[in-house]
C-alpha positions in Angstrom: 13.5 -4.1 -19.1 13.7 -0.6 -20.6 11.6 0.8 -17.8 13.8 -1.1 -15.3 17.0 0.3 -16.7 15.5 3.8 -16.8 13.7 4.0 -13.4 15.0 0.9 -11.5 17.5 2.9 -9.4 14.8 5.3 -8.2 12.5 2.4 -7.4 15.2 0.6 -5.3 16.2 3.8 -3.5 12.6 4.3 -2.5 12.7 0.7 -1.1 15.6 1.6 1.1 13.5 4.5 2.6 10.6 2.1 3.1 12.8 -0.3 5.0 14.0 2.6 7.3 10.4 3.6 7.8 9.4 0.1 8.9 12.4 -0.3 11.1 11.7 3.0 12.9 8.0 2.0 13.3 9.0 -0.8 15.7 11.1 1.5 17.8 8.0 3.2 19.3 6.5 0.1 21.0 9.9 -1.0 22.3 10.6 2.4 23.8 7.1 2.7 25.1 7.5 -0.5 27.1 10.8 0.8 28.5 9.2 4.1 29.4 6.3 2.3 31.3 8.9 0.2 33.1 10.7 3.4 34.2 7.5 5.0 35.4 6.3 2.0 37.3 9.8 1.3 38.8 12.4 3.2 40.7 14.6 4.2 37.8 16.1 7.7 37.7 14.0 10.4 36.3 16.7 11.3 33.8 16.4 7.9 32.3 12.7 8.5 31.6 13.4 11.8 30.0 16.1 10.2 27.8 13.6 7.4 26.7 10.9 10.0 26.0 13.3 12.1 24.0 14.4 9.1 22.0 10.8 8.1 21.4 10.1 11.6 20.0 13.1 11.6 17.8 12.2 8.1 16.5 8.7 9.1 15.6 10.0 12.3 13.9 12.5 10.3 11.9 9.9 7.7 11.1 7.5 10.3 9.6 10.4 12.0 7.8 11.5 8.8 6.1 7.9 7.9 5.3 7.4 11.2 3.5 10.7 10.8 1.6 9.6 7.3 0.6 6.2 8.5 -0.6 7.8 11.4 -2.5 10.3 9.1 -4.3 7.9 6.2 -5.1 5.1 8.6 -6.3 7.6 10.5 -8.4 8.9 7.2 -9.9 5.3 6.1 -10.7 4.5 9.5 -12.3 7.6 9.2 -14.5 6.7 5.7 -15.6 3.1 6.8 -16.3 4.2 9.7 -18.4 6.8 7.7 -20.3 4.3 4.9 -21.1 1.7 7.4 -22.4 4.3 9.0 -24.7 5.6 5.7 -26.0 2.2 4.3 -26.6 1.2 7.4 -28.5 4.4 7.2 -30.6 3.8 3.6 -31.3 0.2 4.2 -32.4 1.5 6.8 -34.9 3.8 4.2 -36.4 1.3 1.4 -36.8 0.8 -0.1 -40.3 -2.6 -0.2 -41.9 -2.9 -4.0 -41.2 -1.9 -3.5 -37.5 -4.2 -0.5 -37.1 -7.1 -2.6 -38.5 -6.8 -5.1 -35.7 -6.6 -2.4 -32.9 -9.4 -0.1 -32.2 -9.0 3.5 -31.1 -10.7 2.7 -27.8 -8.0 0.1 -27.0 -5.2 2.6 -27.7 -6.8 5.3 -25.6 -7.3 2.8 -22.7 -3.7 1.7 -23.0 -2.6 5.3 -22.6 -5.1 6.3 -19.9 -6.1 3.3 -17.9 -3.3 0.7 -18.3 -0.5 3.2 -17.8 -2.2 4.6 -14.6 -2.7 1.1 -13.2 1.0 0.3 -13.7 1.7 3.5 -11.8 -0.6 2.4 -9.0 1.1 -1.0 -9.0 4.5 0.6 -8.6 3.2 2.8 -5.7 2.3 -0.4 -3.8 5.0 -2.8 -5.1 7.2 -2.5 -2.0 4.4 -4.0 0.1 5.2 -7.4 -1.5 8.4 -7.7 0.6 7.7 -5.1 3.3 4.4 -6.6 4.6 5.7 -10.1 5.3 8.8 -8.6 7.0 6.6 -6.4 9.2 4.3 -9.3 10.1 7.3 -11.5 11.0 8.9 -8.9 13.2 5.6 -8.0 14.8 4.9 -11.7 15.6 8.4 -12.1 17.1 7.9 -8.9 19.2 4.5 -10.1 20.4 5.8 -13.5 21.2 8.5 -11.9 23.3 5.7 -10.1 25.2 2.7 -12.4 25.2 4.3 -15.8 24.6 2.1 -18.5 23.0 -0.8 -16.2 22.7 0.9 -14.3 19.9 0.9 -17.5 17.8 -2.9 -17.6 18.2 -3.2 -14.1 17.0 -1.0 -14.8 14.0 -3.1 -17.9 13.2 -6.2 -15.6 13.1 -4.5 -13.4 10.6 -3.6 -16.4 8.5 -7.2 -17.5 8.6 -8.2 -14.3 6.9 -5.7 -14.8 4.1 -7.9 -17.1 1.9 -10.7 -14.5 2.1 -8.3 -11.7 1.0 -7.0 -13.8 -1.9 -10.5 -14.6 -3.1 -11.5 -11.0 -2.9 -8.4 -10.0 -4.8 -9.2 -12.5 -7.5 -12.7 -11.1 -7.8 -11.3 -7.6 -7.9 -9.1 -8.5 -10.9 -12.0 -10.1 -12.7 -14.3 -7.0 -12.2 -11.5 -4.7 -13.2 -10.9 -6.6 -16.5 -14.7 -6.5 -17.3 -14.8 -2.8 -16.7 -11.9 -2.3 -19.1 -13.7 -4.3 -21.8 -16.8 -2.2 -21.6 -14.7 1.0 -21.4 -13.1 -0.1 -24.8 -16.5 -0.6 -26.2 -17.7 2.8 -25.1 -14.7 4.7 -26.4 -14.9 2.9 -29.7 -18.6 3.9 -30.0 -17.8 7.5 -29.3 -15.0 7.5 -31.9 -17.4 6.0 -34.5 -19.9 8.7 -33.7 -17.3 11.4 -34.1 -16.0 10.0 -37.4 -19.5 9.7 -38.9 -21.1 12.7 -37.2 -22.3 14.1 -40.5 -24.1 10.9 -41.5 -25.6 10.6 -38.0 -26.9 14.1 -38.1 -28.2 13.7 -41.6 -30.3 10.6 -40.8 -31.2 11.8 -37.3 -29.5 8.8 -35.6 -28.5 10.7 -32.5 -30.8 8.9 -30.0 -29.9 5.3 -31.1 -26.2 6.0 -30.9 -26.6 7.8 -27.5 -28.5 4.8 -26.2 -25.7 2.5 -27.3 -23.1 4.7 -25.6 -25.3 5.0 -22.4 -25.8 1.2 -22.4 -22.0 0.6 -22.6 -21.4 3.2 -19.9 -24.0 1.6 -17.6 -22.3 -1.8 -18.0 -18.9 -0.2 -17.3 -20.2 1.6 -14.2 -21.8 -1.6 -13.0 -18.4 -3.4 -13.0 -16.7 -0.4 -11.5 -19.3 -0.5 -8.6 -18.6 -4.2 -8.0 -14.9 -3.6 -8.0 -15.3 -0.7 -5.6 -17.3 -2.9 -3.2 -14.6 -5.6 -3.3 -11.9 -3.0 -2.9 -13.7 -1.6 0.2 -13.9 -5.1 1.6 -10.2 -5.7 1.1 -9.4 -2.3 2.8 -11.7 -3.3 5.7 -9.9 -6.6 6.2 -6.5 -4.9 6.1 -7.7 -2.3 8.6 -9.2 -4.9 10.9 -6.1 -7.2 10.9 -4.3 -5.4 13.7 -7.4 -5.3 15.9 -8.1 -9.0 15.3 -4.5 -9.8 16.1 -4.6 -7.8 19.3 -8.1 -9.2 20.3 -7.2 -12.8 19.8 -3.8 -12.5 21.4 -5.1 -10.8 24.5 -8.0 -13.2 24.8 -5.8 -16.3 24.6 -3.3 -14.7 27.0 -6.1 -14.2 29.5 -7.5 -17.7 29.0 -4.1 -19.2 29.6 -4.0 -17.4 33.0 -1.9 -14.4 32.1 -2.6 -10.9 33.4 -2.9 -7.9 31.3 -0.7 -5.1 32.7 0.2 -1.7 31.1 3.7 -3.1 30.5 2.1 -5.8 28.3 -0.9 -4.0 26.7 0.7 -0.8 25.5 3.8 -2.1 23.8 1.7 -4.8 22.2 
């Protein structure tokens, strides 16, 4: 709640800019359909110029609002990140001896470096939670207006991918947690080495300790690689979703006896 009271207004203002960006993104397909209708019909030339100018202004405003949204949400995330790092450091300095005994230095460093950064990344994508369903709903309604029942088939294909995405997200969370555990172990080992460096040098224990650190690092990297593969799969599914939606919708539209004209294809 302290973070919400401090940075909540910045976060919600960024959400307003995100809404404007999404609203302007649907202006392009609508105006493109109008422009194709003007070109293929007998409408006055001045009407085509007006639609083209409106299309340009809409795209310009869309890019502008998108950049403003990114600036505000990234700035909010950076402020939260810096605040958390400072507060965790201050809290670690005030820990009692009993509390410090139950918390390793590696855990404190990971809270400052990793957990704070992950909260920043979560803030950067938090508006997707409400923006993505809204965009999908508007897109399906727009496609239904153009393609009819075929748009429902495309939406069903997107829903069929949802369980795969949820399972991949679950595995990604598991792999990320495992990488944190091994990162805590590695940082703790390094701190032990630094604290007892005189003893280690005196008894020539460098190689055994380095092997322990290298083993912990290898385990950490293994889980990082697994998480990277799953993250790439998620990004692939997200990137393919519009293509799958268009492919299924156009295919069903053709199977139902519809014809694909420029007035249907380009706005869709």
